[in-house]
C-alpha angles and dihedrals in degrees: 000000000000114000122192139163090217120093095230138035110228115249096007133106111230126210110195115230099177148269115316130185142171129199145181133188116217129186128205118261118233096231091047090050092052094052092043087057093052090045092054089062090063099024130227138111119328096221095186092060093042088054092045091052092046091055091046094052091048091050091050093046090050090052093049092051091050091052090051091047091055087057090051095251125165095194148008119226132192091028114190137177128213139173134199136176112255096183135332107307096012131092135180122224115199133186121196142170146135118287116223140183108219133207128180116253 
């Protein structure tokens, strides 16, 4: 599956199949929170949160790709990511884009 943030793949004709998305909701871990609180005193990267968000983006991307594959897509163009707070301590990560079938021009 080709993923791109651009709206067109150079040298290819694109048949639009539809919008696809994948998301996951993650909550904070108590131990991670405790260490993050300590880290906020001295400053620096919160590596536990960085890892958690990378895992969440990867899972959302995988789910989006699976949805596109079910439509018969070869690629997803205009890929974007978003996040929103679902409740205190929980956030949704979403990946979305346009599934396309490509043929060479």
